[in-house]
C-alpha positions in Angstrom: 41.1 -20.2 25.9 37.5 -19.9 27.2 36.9 -16.3 26.0 33.3 -15.6 25.2 32.2 -12.9 22.7 29.0 -12.1 20.9 29.3 -12.8 17.2 26.0 -11.4 16.1 22.8 -10.0 17.6 22.2 -7.8 20.7 21.2 -9.3 24.0 17.5 -8.6 24.9 16.7 -7.2 21.5 14.9 -9.5 19.2 13.9 -8.9 15.5 14.8 -10.0 12.0 17.2 -7.4 10.8 20.1 -8.4 8.6 23.4 -6.6 9.3 26.8 -6.8 10.8 27.5 -8.0 14.3 25.3 -6.3 16.9 23.3 -4.5 14.3 21.6 -7.8 13.3 18.6 -9.2 15.1 17.3 -12.8 15.7 14.2 -14.2 17.4 15.0 -17.3 19.5 17.8 -18.7 17.4 18.3 -22.4 18.0 20.5 -24.8 16.0 23.8 -23.7 14.5 26.3 -25.2 12.1 29.5 -24.1 10.5 31.0 -24.9 7.1 34.6 -25.4 6.0 34.9 -21.7 5.1 33.9 -20.6 8.5 30.4 -19.4 7.7 27.8 -20.1 10.4 24.2 -21.1 9.7 21.4 -20.5 12.2 17.9 -21.8 12.5 16.1 -18.6 13.5 13.1 -20.4 15.2 10.5 -17.7 15.7 11.4 -15.8 12.5 10.8 -19.1 10.5 14.1 -18.4 8.6 17.6 -19.7 8.1 20.3 -17.1 8.6 23.9 -17.0 7.5 26.8 -15.3 9.3 30.1 -14.8 7.5 33.4 -15.1 9.4 33.3 -11.3 9.4 30.0 -11.2 11.3 27.8 -10.2 8.3 24.3 -11.6 8.8 22.0 -12.3 5.9 18.8 -14.3 5.5 19.6 -17.4 3.4 16.0 -18.8 3.1 12.5 -18.0 4.3 10.8 -14.8 5.1 10.7 -13.4 8.7 7.2 -13.6 10.2 5.8 -15.8 7.5 5.5 -19.5 8.3 4.6 -22.2 5.8 6.0 -25.2 3.9 6.7 -23.9 0.4 9.7 -25.1 -1.4 11.5 -22.4 -3.5 14.5 -20.2 -3.7 15.6 -17.8 -0.9 12.8 -15.6 0.4 10.2 -17.5 -1.6 10.6 -20.6 0.6 8.8 -21.0 3.9 9.6 -22.8 7.1 7.6 -23.4 10.3 9.8 -23.0 13.4 13.0 -24.5 12.0 15.0 -25.9 14.9 18.2 -27.7 13.8 20.7 -27.2 11.0 23.7 -29.1 9.6 26.0 -28.5 6.6 27.8 -30.9 4.4 31.1 -30.7 2.5 29.3 -29.2 -0.5 27.8 -26.5 1.6 24.3 -27.9 1.4 22.3 -27.0 4.5 19.9 -29.4 6.1 17.1 -28.2 8.4 14.9 -29.9 11.0 11.7 -28.1 10.1 10.1 -28.8 13.5 6.4 -27.8 13.1 6.2 -28.9 9.4 7.5 -32.4 10.6 9.9 -32.4 7.6 13.6 -32.3 6.8 14.5 -29.6 4.3 17.6 -29.1 2.1 19.0 -25.8 1.0 21.7 -25.7 -1.7 24.5 -23.2 -1.6 22.5 -21.2 -4.1 19.6 -21.0 -1.7 17.2 -23.5 -3.4 15.0 -25.1 -0.8 13.5 -28.6 -1.2 11.8 -31.1 1.1 14.1 -34.0 1.5 12.0 -36.2 3.7 8.5 -36.2 5.3 5.3 -34.5 4.3 4.4 -31.1 5.7 1.5 -31.2 8.2 1.6 -34.9 8.5 3.4 -36.2 11.6 4.3 -39.8 12.6 7.1 -42.3 12.9 6.9 -44.2 9.5 10.2 -45.2 8.0 10.5 -45.1 4.2 11.7 -43.1 1.2 11.4 -39.4 1.0 7.8 -38.1 1.3 6.6 -41.5 2.5 8.5 -41.1 5.7 7.0 -39.4 8.7 8.6 -37.4 11.5 7.3 -35.9 14.7 8.9 -32.6 15.7 12.4 -33.1 14.2 14.8 -30.8 16.0 18.5 -31.6 15.9 20.2 -32.7 12.6 23.8 -33.8 11.8 25.5 -35.1 8.8 28.4 -37.6 8.5 31.3 -37.7 6.0 29.4 -40.3 3.9 26.4 -38.0 3.5 24.1 -39.7 5.9 21.9 -37.4 7.8 20.8 -38.0 11.4 17.7 -36.5 13.0 16.8 -36.1 16.7 13.1 -36.2 17.4 12.6 -34.8 20.9 9.0 -35.6 21.3 9.0 -39.1 19.9 12.3 -40.1 21.6 13.9 -41.4 18.4 17.1 -40.9 16.4 16.4 -41.4 12.6 18.9 -41.7 9.8 18.4 -40.6 6.2 20.7 -42.1 3.6 22.1 -40.2 0.6 19.4 -42.0 -1.5 16.7 -40.5 0.8 15.7 -43.6 2.7 14.6 -42.9 6.3 15.1 -45.6 9.0 14.8 -45.5 12.8 18.3 -45.9 14.3 17.6 -45.6 18.0 14.5 -45.6 20.1 11.0 -47.0 20.2 8.9 -43.9 20.9 9.1 -44.2 24.6 11.5 -42.2 26.8 14.1 -44.4 28.4 17.6 -44.7 29.7 18.8 -48.1 28.3 22.2 -48.4 26.7 22.5 -51.0 24.0 22.7 -51.6 20.3 20.3 -49.8 17.9 16.7 -50.1 18.8 17.5 -52.0 21.9 18.7 -48.7 23.4 16.4 -45.8 24.3 16.6 -42.0 24.5 14.6 -39.4 26.3 13.9 -36.1 24.6 17.0 -36.0 22.3 17.4 -32.4 21.2 20.8 -31.9 19.5 23.4 -34.2 18.0 26.7 -34.2 16.0 28.9 -36.7 14.3 32.7 -36.5 14.6 35.1 -37.5 11.9 35.6 -41.0 13.4 31.9 -41.8 13.1 30.9 -41.2 16.8 27.6 -39.5 17.3 27.0 -37.4 20.5 23.4 -36.7 21.6 22.0 -34.3 24.2 19.4 -36.4 26.0 17.4 -33.7 27.7 14.8 -35.8 29.5 17.4 -37.9 31.2 20.0 -35.1 31.7 22.7 -37.0 29.9 25.0 -36.9 26.9 24.9 -40.1 24.9 27.6 -41.5 22.7 26.8 -43.7 19.7 29.4 -45.6 17.7 27.9 -45.6 14.2 28.1 -48.7 12.0 30.6 -48.6 9.1 33.3 -46.8 11.1 36.2 -48.1 13.1 36.4 -46.9 16.7 39.6 -44.9 17.1 39.3 -43.5 20.6 
């Protein structure tokens, strides 16, 4: 119906406080995702944390420690992030994070255990490969499909990457240069892709910030239904 309300936080008041509704504080929150139970996950960019908001508006810090950046894997507050920008959640309530300034993709289990899924902290690039052998450059948006494939938007390298459930990273779209070309796979180009999502039919939508467009990608392995 188009009715806008504030779920959590207070306009003009930044911070890192956990709490309910307007009592909670964030610092430049960016990516959001929602699970099947209606819980919302937030990449709290300048706090270097991942927050969780229940359907009742209760905000807690799922992983990381506010004001403390880093790349440590661990459980809950023992883990560290460096300006996490995008989040996605799968059917098992695992949360995936585009850890922008670590140039890595992180995974958080429903129990709050954080591991590095792909890339190596502090080492940027565009190399395809398995797990830590892969390289990313400022990964921002992330999305997951029904088969467990993860998709990553790299705004500053003009690429869309895919991570298989086995952890293999491949470049799906883009060559590193900003462009406007439609086409198939790497024959197409994107410009500053920032956020993305995959619908149940296997169609991916991408916000292409540098070209002021929304792009639509029919993913392989799915049948186009609309």
